[in-house]
Steps between C-alpha positions, in 0.01 A plus 500: 500500500794706376833428664650753735814648338661510846414140591831352388318253275726352234377441146656291227523637144222260402276645773551851369455390140178305556346782696531731201465264205868520407783260441779462755741625235297820465526556876876452487523734202306767687735471794807525278348807330455675836122488482502288816732554794792255522395161631660326796684175438490174689828332605465296180463812284126483435304824479246574770248780484272668751154654485679831435620357170144393425384859558774628271397261226135592544586870478703453183232298324241761599716785366557345157151559348507871581865587452635235265754229576810717467380784719353261758834322521684832544259603776562177690876522456495853637293398803715196572811714466374751754437770236135556577511852358609364163213251510253783562652699213445209263141469616448873448634469146250224421214712629626797297509280190146383567388863528677580172328205335164634619585840355596332174163325491324832558704652217400216269134553588543872437651423158206273424255772596674723248467223242129487573444875489374679195728466199749287694430165338796395291475441124409164354751220441585611145527870569874490563566396141245743363659794682856424386613797302211716619563860590632539854292687752622805690468321835712199405809410702819319407635177647765663721272741688231233542751248637632764741150584619428133571842437656593228251751461217409574137590137423214393727252702295634337183451158662141590586447616143623166360260326740210707365442683827583849377450625143686821422468656156801575283580853394466495117808720455745376765371151582517581871247342730234742619261412781156655488256513791378143446854359476608685815197364681578143389862543611388626840256212543764246398749656741258479791404140424866404477558657841212289625687185400320416176714353218482639148321193368212566740489875439488479120161328466350723769593820318392352166161408643459843659568665163273276298216469750493868588476417871697399805329171582804288400701659783239480774581142601873577499443797730284294736773237511761769569292642788457151639871420488585821684244422770633146543853636528398761758322238711804272474719781631275529805522126564875504457534793739307314770718189474819706486393689811438169679849387403657825619323469834616141535858606431475768767370247753781258426767770497 
């Protein structure tokens, strides 16, 4: 049976630690960080906790999977400091970020649909070298405008080029990089995958396989994994909200 936060029951650090699979040092660290309310002290200086502290610890640990350690800690510090409005703002920001991540995933899937549409499959692995020095097309764009459209720096596009993710052609007269429709599409796909948290070393083989295989199968498992991670995070936010609400109610009861 769960302890009543108003019962006056006293808990030792070891009691709190064992109940949550932590070390006593971790419990003390959480208190010092403001994640837990300040503990009472015995006449000999030993910390004593209450079931309210146990609820606070449970709420924090439940918030971490959905919001991350840093944000969860900030939420708890705000609550323990009486700044409940600030805690709610932080929670709102996490939900807004989750929504943005979902929109990013939809944008990636949209980019992939474009890759799979007629004429959208990128050239083969050796086409970048074959096209060097080829005549530029009327619809090509330069590095500056493309970087501005994507909201990144030109240096980022050059980094992606060195990684083999984007293959602009070189203007035979000026040597300037020119991005045709396929290169722009690859840059957009890379940009969206980067926003989704994928490192360059994982993106490079995916784009290479898409180009060579003429299909999107190499990305399907990555997209399923991405959907799954967003769902797990959303569910974790619900769990964290329930435990945080229980802690807030317990604080109200104890004054």
